[in-house]
Every structure is written in C-alpha cells, then in structure tokens.
SEVO-674659 format. One line per field, with one value per residue (C-alpha): residue number from 1; residue in three letters; x, y, z. Coordinates in steps of 0.25 Angstrom, whole numbers, plus 2048, in hexadecimal, padded with zeros to 3 digits. Example, Ala and Ser with C-alpha at 12.3 -4.5 7.8 and 13.67 -1.06 7.14 Angstrom:
% residues 2
num <- [1;2]
residuo <- [ALA;SER]
u <- [831;837]
v <- [7EE;7FC]
w <- [81F;81D]
END
This chain:
% residues 495
num <- [1;2;3;4;5;6;7;8;9;10;11;12;13;14;15;16;17;18;19;20;21;22;23;24;25;26;27;28;29;30;31;32;33;34;35;36;37;38;39;40;41;42;43;44;45;46;47;48;49;50;51;52;53;54;55;56;57;58;59;60;61;62;63;64;65;66;67;68;69;70;71;72;73;74;75;76;77;78;79;80;81;82;83;84;85;86;87;88;89;90;91;92;93;94;95;96;97;98;99;100;101;102;103;104;105;106;107;108;109;110;111;112;113;114;115;116;117;118;119;120;121;122;123;124;125;126;127;128;129;130;131;132;133;134;135;136;137;138;139;140;141;142;143;144;145;146;147;148;149;150;151;152;153;154;155;156;157;158;159;160;161;162;163;164;165;166;167;168;169;170;171;172;173;174;175;176;177;178;179;180;181;182;183;184;185;186;187;188;189;190;191;192;193;194;195;196;197;198;199;200;201;202;203;204;205;206;207;208;209;210;211;212;213;214;215;216;217;218;219;220;221;222;223;224;225;226;227;228;229;230;231;232;233;234;235;236;237;238;239;240;241;242;243;244;245;246;247;248;249;250;251;252;253;254;255;256;257;258;259;260;261;262;263;264;265;266;267;268;269;270;271;272;273;274;275;276;277;278;279;280;281;282;283;284;285;286;287;288;289;290;291;292;293;294;295;296;297;298;299;300;301;302;303;304;305;306;307;308;309;310;311;312;313;314;315;316;317;318;319;320;321;322;323;324;325;326;327;328;329;330;331;332;333;334;335;336;337;338;339;340;341;342;343;344;345;346;347;348;349;350;351;352;353;354;355;356;357;358;359;360;361;362;363;364;365;366;367;368;369;370;371;372;373;374;375;376;377;378;379;380;381;382;383;384;385;386;387;388;389;390;391;392;393;394;395;396;397;398;399;400;401;402;403;404;405;406;407;408;409;410;411;412;413;414;415;416;417;418;419;420;421;422;423;424;425;426;427;428;429;430;431;432;433;434;435;436;437;438;439;440;441;442;443;444;445;446;447;448;449;450;451;452;453;454;455;456;457;458;459;460;461;462;463;464;465;466;467;468;469;470;471;472;473;474;475;476;477;478;479;480;481;482;483;484;485;486;487;488;489;490;491;492;493;494;495]
residuo <- [UNK;UNK;UNK;UNK;UNK;UNK;UNK;UNK;UNK;UNK;UNK;UNK;UNK;UNK;UNK;UNK;UNK;UNK;UNK;UNK;UNK;UNK;UNK;UNK;UNK;UNK;UNK;UNK;UNK;UNK;UNK;UNK;UNK;UNK;UNK;UNK;UNK;UNK;UNK;UNK;UNK;UNK;UNK;UNK;UNK;UNK;UNK;UNK;UNK;UNK;UNK;UNK;UNK;UNK;UNK;UNK;UNK;UNK;UNK;UNK;UNK;UNK;UNK;UNK;UNK;UNK;UNK;UNK;UNK;UNK;UNK;UNK;UNK;UNK;UNK;UNK;UNK;UNK;UNK;UNK;UNK;UNK;UNK;UNK;UNK;UNK;UNK;UNK;UNK;UNK;UNK;UNK;UNK;UNK;UNK;UNK;UNK;UNK;UNK;UNK;UNK;UNK;UNK;UNK;UNK;UNK;UNK;UNK;UNK;UNK;UNK;UNK;UNK;UNK;UNK;UNK;UNK;UNK;UNK;UNK;UNK;UNK;UNK;UNK;UNK;UNK;UNK;UNK;UNK;UNK;UNK;UNK;UNK;UNK;UNK;UNK;UNK;UNK;UNK;UNK;UNK;UNK;UNK;UNK;UNK;UNK;UNK;UNK;UNK;UNK;UNK;UNK;UNK;UNK;UNK;UNK;UNK;UNK;UNK;UNK;UNK;UNK;UNK;UNK;UNK;UNK;UNK;UNK;UNK;UNK;UNK;UNK;UNK;UNK;UNK;UNK;UNK;UNK;UNK;UNK;UNK;UNK;UNK;UNK;UNK;UNK;UNK;UNK;UNK;UNK;UNK;UNK;UNK;UNK;UNK;UNK;UNK;UNK;UNK;UNK;UNK;UNK;UNK;UNK;UNK;UNK;UNK;UNK;UNK;UNK;UNK;UNK;UNK;UNK;UNK;UNK;UNK;UNK;UNK;UNK;UNK;UNK;UNK;UNK;UNK;UNK;UNK;UNK;UNK;UNK;UNK;UNK;UNK;UNK;UNK;UNK;UNK;UNK;UNK;UNK;UNK;UNK;UNK;UNK;UNK;UNK;UNK;UNK;UNK;UNK;UNK;UNK;UNK;UNK;UNK;UNK;UNK;UNK;UNK;UNK;UNK;UNK;UNK;UNK;UNK;UNK;UNK;UNK;UNK;UNK;UNK;UNK;UNK;UNK;UNK;UNK;UNK;UNK;UNK;UNK;UNK;UNK;UNK;UNK;UNK;UNK;UNK;UNK;UNK;UNK;UNK;UNK;UNK;UNK;UNK;UNK;UNK;UNK;UNK;UNK;UNK;UNK;UNK;UNK;UNK;UNK;UNK;UNK;UNK;UNK;UNK;UNK;UNK;UNK;UNK;UNK;UNK;UNK;UNK;UNK;UNK;UNK;UNK;UNK;UNK;UNK;UNK;UNK;UNK;UNK;UNK;UNK;UNK;UNK;UNK;UNK;UNK;UNK;UNK;UNK;UNK;UNK;UNK;UNK;UNK;UNK;UNK;UNK;UNK;UNK;UNK;UNK;UNK;UNK;UNK;UNK;UNK;UNK;UNK;UNK;UNK;UNK;UNK;UNK;UNK;UNK;UNK;UNK;UNK;UNK;UNK;UNK;UNK;UNK;UNK;UNK;UNK;UNK;UNK;UNK;UNK;UNK;UNK;UNK;UNK;UNK;UNK;UNK;UNK;UNK;UNK;UNK;UNK;UNK;UNK;UNK;UNK;UNK;UNK;UNK;UNK;UNK;UNK;UNK;UNK;UNK;UNK;UNK;UNK;UNK;UNK;UNK;UNK;UNK;UNK;UNK;UNK;UNK;UNK;UNK;UNK;UNK;UNK;UNK;UNK;UNK;UNK;UNK;UNK;UNK;UNK;UNK;UNK;UNK;UNK;UNK;UNK;UNK;UNK;UNK;UNK;UNK;UNK;UNK;UNK;UNK;UNK;UNK;UNK;UNK;UNK;UNK;UNK;UNK;UNK;UNK;UNK;UNK;UNK;UNK;UNK;UNK;UNK;UNK;UNK;UNK;UNK;UNK;UNK;UNK;UNK;UNK;UNK;UNK;UNK;UNK;UNK;UNK;UNK;UNK;UNK;UNK;UNK;UNK;UNK;UNK;UNK;UNK;UNK;UNK;UNK;UNK;UNK;UNK;UNK]
u <- [800;805;806;808;80B;808;80F;808;80E;817;81F;823;825;82E;836;832;82C;831;827;826;818;81B;826;81D;811;81A;820;812;80B;816;813;806;80C;80B;816;818;817;81A;81C;818;81A;812;80F;802;7FB;7EF;7F6;802;7F9;7EF;7FA;801;7F4;7F0;7FE;7FE;7F0;7F3;7FF;7FB;7EF;7F2;7F6;7F9;7FA;7FF;7FE;7F6;7EA;7EB;7E1;7EA;7E7;7F3;7ED;7E5;7E6;7D8;7D4;7DD;7D8;7CA;7CE;7D3;7C8;7BC;7B3;7B2;7B6;7AD;7AE;7B1;7AC;7B5;7C2;7BD;7BC;7CA;7D0;7C9;7CE;7DC;7DC;7D6;7E1;7EB;7E5;7E4;7D8;7D2;7D2;7C9;7D4;7D6;7C7;7C8;7D0;7C2;7BE;7C1;7BE;7B2;7BA;7C3;7C2;7C8;7D2;7D3;7E0;7E1;7EE;7EB;7E0;7E2;7D9;7DE;7D6;7D4;7D0;7CD;7CC;7CC;7D2;7DD;7DF;7E4;7E7;7E9;7F1;7F6;804;808;812;80D;7FF;803;80B;800;7F5;7FC;7FA;7EB;7EB;7F4;7EA;7DF;7E7;7EA;7DB;7D7;7E2;7E6;7F4;7FE;80D;815;822;826;82F;837;841;84D;856;865;86F;87E;882;885;87C;888;88C;87D;87C;888;882;875;87B;879;86A;867;86D;864;857;84C;847;83F;845;84B;854;856;860;85A;865;863;86C;86F;868;865;856;855;848;846;83B;836;82B;822;824;833;835;836;841;849;847;84C;859;85B;85B;864;86E;86D;871;874;872;863;85C;84D;842;83C;843;848;84F;85B;852;848;854;859;84C;849;857;856;848;84B;856;84F;859;858;85F;862;868;872;872;87A;87B;86E;866;85C;85A;85D;853;849;84B;849;83D;836;834;828;82D;83A;837;83A;849;84C;84E;852;85C;865;867;874;877;87F;88C;885;87A;884;88B;880;876;87F;88B;895;8A2;8A6;8B4;8AF;8A9;8B5;8BF;8B7;8AB;89C;89E;8A7;8A8;8AA;89E;894;899;896;888;884;889;882;875;875;878;86F;863;864;864;86B;871;873;877;87E;882;88A;88F;88E;882;885;884;88E;897;8A0;8B0;8BB;8BC;8AD;8A6;897;891;89B;892;896;88D;88D;885;886;881;883;88F;896;896;898;89C;89C;8A0;898;89C;88E;88B;87F;877;874;867;86F;87A;86F;867;873;87A;86C;86A;878;879;86B;870;87D;875;86D;87A;881;875;874;883;883;876;878;87B;877;86C;866;867;860;855;853;852;848;840;840;848;850;855;85A;861;867;86D;872;879;881;887;88D;89B;8A3;8A8;8A1;894;895;890;884;880;880;878;86E;86D;86A;85E;859;85A;852;848;846;844;852;856;861;867;866;86D;878;87A;879;884;88D;88B;88E;89A;8A0;89B;898;892;889;87A;87B;880;874;86B;871;86E;860;85E;863;859;84D;852;854;846;83F;847;842;837;82D;823;82C;832]
v <- [800;80E;81A;828;834;843;84E;85B;869;874;874;866;868;874;86C;875;869;85B;850;845;841;838;830;82D;829;820;819;817;812;809;800;7FE;7F9;807;80A;819;81C;82B;837;844;852;85D;86C;872;873;86D;868;862;85B;856;850;849;843;83E;838;831;82B;826;81E;819;813;81D;82B;834;843;84C;85B;865;863;870;87C;885;889;882;875;870;861;85F;866;85D;850;854;856;847;841;84A;84F;85D;864;862;866;85A;85B;850;857;864;85E;858;866;86D;863;864;873;873;869;873;87F;886;88D;887;890;890;88B;87F;87C;879;86C;867;868;85A;854;84B;841;83D;836;83E;838;842;848;848;851;85B;863;85D;851;844;841;833;833;827;825;819;810;81A;822;830;834;843;846;852;857;85B;850;84E;84C;842;83B;83A;836;82D;820;823;825;819;810;816;812;804;802;806;7FF;7F3;7F3;7E9;7EC;7E4;7E9;7EB;7F6;7F7;800;7FD;807;805;80D;80D;809;811;80E;808;7FF;7FB;7F8;7EF;7E8;7E6;7E2;7D3;7D5;7DE;7D3;7C9;7D1;7CA;7D0;7DD;7E1;7EF;7F4;804;80B;818;81F;82B;832;827;81C;814;80F;802;800;7F2;7EF;7E1;7D7;7D4;7C5;7C5;7D3;7CF;7C5;7D0;7DA;7D1;7CE;7DD;7E0;7D4;7DA;7E8;7E2;7EB;7F8;7F5;800;7FC;7FA;807;814;818;825;827;82E;823;819;821;822;813;810;819;815;806;808;812;81D;82C;836;845;84E;85A;860;86B;869;860;86B;862;859;84C;850;853;845;83E;846;845;836;832;82C;834;839;82B;82D;83B;845;852;85A;866;86E;874;87D;887;884;88B;880;875;87B;87F;873;868;86B;86C;872;87F;87A;86F;879;882;877;86E;876;873;869;85F;851;857;861;857;84D;857;85B;84C;84A;857;853;846;84B;857;851;844;83A;82D;831;83E;841;84E;855;861;864;86D;86B;875;87B;885;884;87A;87A;872;86B;869;86A;86A;85C;85A;855;84F;846;841;836;837;82B;823;81C;829;832;82F;839;839;842;843;84A;84C;851;858;865;86A;861;855;857;859;84C;843;848;845;838;833;837;830;823;824;825;818;810;815;811;804;801;806;7FE;7F1;7EB;7DD;7E3;7EA;7DE;7D6;7E0;7DF;7D0;7D1;7DB;7D1;7DB;7CF;7D5;7E2;7D9;7D0;7DC;7E2;7D4;7D5;7E2;7DC;7DA;7D8;7CA;7CA;7CD;7C2;7B6;7BE;7C3;7B5;7B1;7BC;7B9;7AB;7B0;7B8;7AC;7A3;7AE;7AE;79F;79C;792;78B;799;79D;790;794;7A2;79C;791;79C;7A5;79A;796;7A4;7A4;796;79A;7A5;7A6;7A2;794;793;798;78D;782;787;788;77A;774;77B;776;768;768;76C;762;756;74D;750;747;73A;73A]
w <- [800;7FC;804;7FF;808;804;80D;80C;810;80A;817;814;805;808;813;81E;826;825;821;82C;829;81C;823;82F;826;81E;82A;831;825;820;82C;826;819;811;807;804;7F6;7F7;800;7F9;7FF;7FA;7FD;801;7F3;7EE;7E1;7E9;7F3;7E8;7DF;7EB;7F0;7E2;7E0;7ED;7EC;7DE;7E3;7F1;7F9;804;804;811;811;81C;81C;816;81F;828;829;821;812;80C;812;806;807;80B;7FE;7F6;7FC;7F9;7EB;7EB;7F4;7F2;7FD;804;811;81C;82B;834;842;847;841;846;854;853;84F;85A;864;85F;860;86E;873;86D;874;866;861;855;849;83C;833;83C;83C;82D;831;834;825;81F;811;811;809;814;822;82D;837;843;845;854;855;84A;843;835;833;82D;820;81A;80B;803;7F4;7EB;7F5;7F9;806;808;817;819;826;82C;829;838;83B;849;844;83A;844;84E;844;83B;843;843;834;832;83A;830;824;829;82C;81E;816;81F;819;81D;81D;813;819;827;82B;838;83E;847;84E;84F;857;85A;84C;83F;832;82A;836;837;828;829;835;82E;820;822;827;81B;811;817;817;810;802;804;811;813;81E;81F;827;82D;835;83E;849;853;84D;841;83E;835;82D;829;81F;81B;819;825;825;828;82E;83D;83A;832;83D;847;83E;83C;84B;84E;843;849;857;862;85A;859;861;85F;855;84E;84C;859;85B;864;86E;86E;870;87C;883;882;886;892;896;895;89F;8A8;8A5;8A2;89A;898;88D;88D;87F;879;86A;869;870;876;86B;873;87D;872;86B;878;87E;870;874;87C;88A;88A;898;89D;89A;897;8A2;89C;893;894;887;88A;87E;886;88E;89A;89A;898;8A5;8AD;8AB;8A7;8AF;8A3;8A9;8A4;8A3;899;890;890;88D;884;87F;87E;873;87A;881;88E;88E;888;893;89E;897;898;8A6;8AB;8A4;8AA;8B8;8B8;8B1;8B8;8AD;8AB;89E;898;889;885;878;874;866;85A;852;848;83E;845;851;84D;84C;847;854;856;849;847;84B;857;862;870;877;885;88C;89C;8A3;8B0;8AA;8A6;89A;88B;881;872;867;85A;84D;846;838;833;836;844;845;840;84B;856;852;850;85D;865;85E;861;870;872;86B;873;87F;87C;879;885;88E;888;88A;898;89C;895;8A3;8A7;8AF;8A3;899;8A4;8A5;896;896;8A2;89A;88E;885;880;873;87A;885;87A;873;881;884;877;87C;888;884;891;894;8A1;89B;890;899;89E;890;88B;897;894;886;88A;892;887;87D;888;889;87A;87A;874;87F;877;874;882;887;87E;884;892;88F;888;894;89E;897;89A;8A8;8AD;8BA;8B5;8B4;8A6;8AA;8B3;8A8;89F;8A9;8AB;89C;89A;8A4;89D;890;895;89B;88E;886;88F;889;894;88E;88F;89C]
END
C-alpha cells in the first residue's frame, strides 16, 4: 500500500521552518505496512496545493497533508480540498465547542477569525484536534483516502496516533517488512561496520542494514521479512556485543537517565561552552527528575569561582578552557549540588575565540564521581551548534561508560541476575577481565544458562569454574546439577 505526503507552507518551502512532520508520519505508518511513494513540499497557493494533492492521490491509496488549515487568509487548503472532493463549508458545533475549550484552557479570548475554524467541508469526516484549533479532516473518493492534518509539529505529533488508528481500522494493512532500530555506543562507525561484515554477508535476501550515526551513538536499522526477523535481530545483537545499548533510537541523555535510574544514582552538570545544553537534553525526557538534581551554567569566571569553587590561581595559570579548570568545575558541582556524579564542559564553540594553542572546537570535559574524576580533551569540528551538540552527547555517553565500568561489581551483576536481566548480566560478565573474577564469572554464566533451561551448557560452565577454584561455590553447583540430571535421567517407571 502506497502513501503520499504533502507538506504545505511557505515558511517550510523557504527554509525558515524545518519540516519534521513528514518523517514522523512516514515512520509511524511504516509500522502498518505503508510504503512512502513521495513527499512534496508546496507553498500556500491554491494552484500548488491542488497540483500536489492531485498527483499524490493519483499514485497512492492514502494521502496525508499537513499545514494550510489556519484561520488566516493564506490558508486555502479547505477550498482546494472542496474542489477535489466537493461539498460546501458549514458550521460544525462540535468543532466550535472544541475550539472554545482550547482557548478557555489557554486563557485566551476567542476572536472571530479563529471562530472560522468551525467551518468545515460537508464532504469530510472530522477528527477532533484535542490540542489545536484546526480540525483534522478525513476525505474519501473512489476508494482512496486523504487526511488533512494541522501543520504545527506538536499538534501533528500528538494527534498522529489517533489518525494512525483510524487509518488501520479503515485499510486493515499488514506489514510485509519489519523495521527495528538498535542503539550502539562506544565504537566508531568504521569499526562497527568491520565487526558486522560477517553478519551482513550472511543476511537473507531482501534484508537491509542501515547505519545512522549521530553524536555519541550509532543507530542501526534492520529491515526484513517478518518470518525470520526475530532470528536475524538476535544475531545482530550478538554481533554488536558489549556495545549494544538497547532497542530503539536511544539518545545519550536517555541512556544516561536509564543507567543512573537503574543503579539509584543522581547527576548534575556544570556547563560553560555548552551553555546548559546538557541539562536541557536530560530534562527534556520525562522522568529525568528521578536522577537529575541541577545545573550551573558558569559562563563567566566569576561564576566558576563563586558557585563551583574553581580556584583563581587555576584560572590565572591555565585559563578557563583547561583540564585543571574543568576538573574543579565538575568536582565543585558534585560537592555543592550534592549529586553522585557531575559532568562539566569548558571549551571554544566558535566561530571566534580560538587561538593556535586552543583552536575553535577545543573542549575539555570532566566527570566527577565517587571514585575520582576523569577528564577528556575533545577536538571537534563543525559550526557552533555542532560543537555544542557533540560535546554534550560525548560527555553523556562517557558518563554511562564510566558508571558501568565502576559499578559492574559482583553485587551489581548478581542483582541483574535476580531481576531476570539475563542478557545484561551476561554482557557484564564478559567485562570481568581479572583473573580473580574468572571463576566467579563462569559460575554466574552457568547459573544464567541453567535459568534459561540450558542445563548441559550450565554444567560445562560449572565444571570449568570448579577446575579453576576446586573449593568454590561452582563445585557445589556442579554437584547439585549432576544430582538433578541423574534423577531425571533415571527410568522412573521401571525400578
């Protein structure tokens, strides 16, 4: 089944506003089995809208438009759609009541222009827009459907699940391709591609693997037939190994929040060149208050000294952009805000302010925690926005890696096992490199295998662990496992 998308608005066509609606619509409906045939962006003229709608409906069973539904004179979409589907404008009491409710909720006086939103074509079925004044209109013609949605991204984002349900109930589509995303951290794109070369060579016909890198992470999108998809997804995760962060597109901030929440830890930030961007990324996620305590945006040296405790001598000797300064920023934030971990940034985001010794893109980061402070020098490229985003993502990703390295104790891994987080515990055991941990890691791998019903594999792990430490708990577990297996191997019906 084919889907065409029409984005309406001069502000988008001229590049003043970025279109986010088409991607969201495409991703959402792809899960139902829709294939995007085209995405058209047109201005606020009747001729442009009419031509785009006609072309879209000629090529696809479903067309979705966004934009051009406001109360201003340049919003002519309703008139164009009546030219295609017929009907006339009539007042809808239901839409009027919805508009009045929204204005009352916002505490704004309703004006006459906005009242015109209640005028809708008689040829459409209205889906009430619960977060905006522009009604969503459903048109049908010769077995094809057009849904006109508002252009405001927040309204499209909120109402799209409702529209998607209506579409599914009407068309009853079934996906012929499954798509799933996997977040990977702590490895470069080229190194990951090398690691996955064998997996890609062995993928069944029709499968695709796409690499979608962004600051601090790589998202892999696997596409393939439903019948064998779970098997291929499992293989992919196994090939990724310890760098697998989770299913779905997880941002560095989401990874940090989940890591901290799972371990009952808190964080704070002290930001200079990133200007509060780290705090904004974290607090934009629901539930961030569970782990995020606060932030100090220390753009001036006075704030660095007075609120974070950076020594004047440090600034005089090394400058604001230095390892010594960012270390004291992180340690001051951790102590003064009272968090388990604190991240800090100080650098030169550009476009000016650089020098031969410290060019634009030079950023020092620090992470202060219960086991000390770690610093890192970044040499970033790109414009000011790119430097800020990359520095923010990198320090959040580094925070996750540091916490996992510091907290992968026997107690933490045992807790994962007790919580039935077997895959996570198994990966954590692979990270125990010390000779003294080897026997215990094998013992725990045996317990995981036994819990999964892989009893022969479990006994092999127990036996290897007992060989390293004959008097360990692995030896006891091996004997108990043998007794269980002997019992079930007896012929109980022929004593």
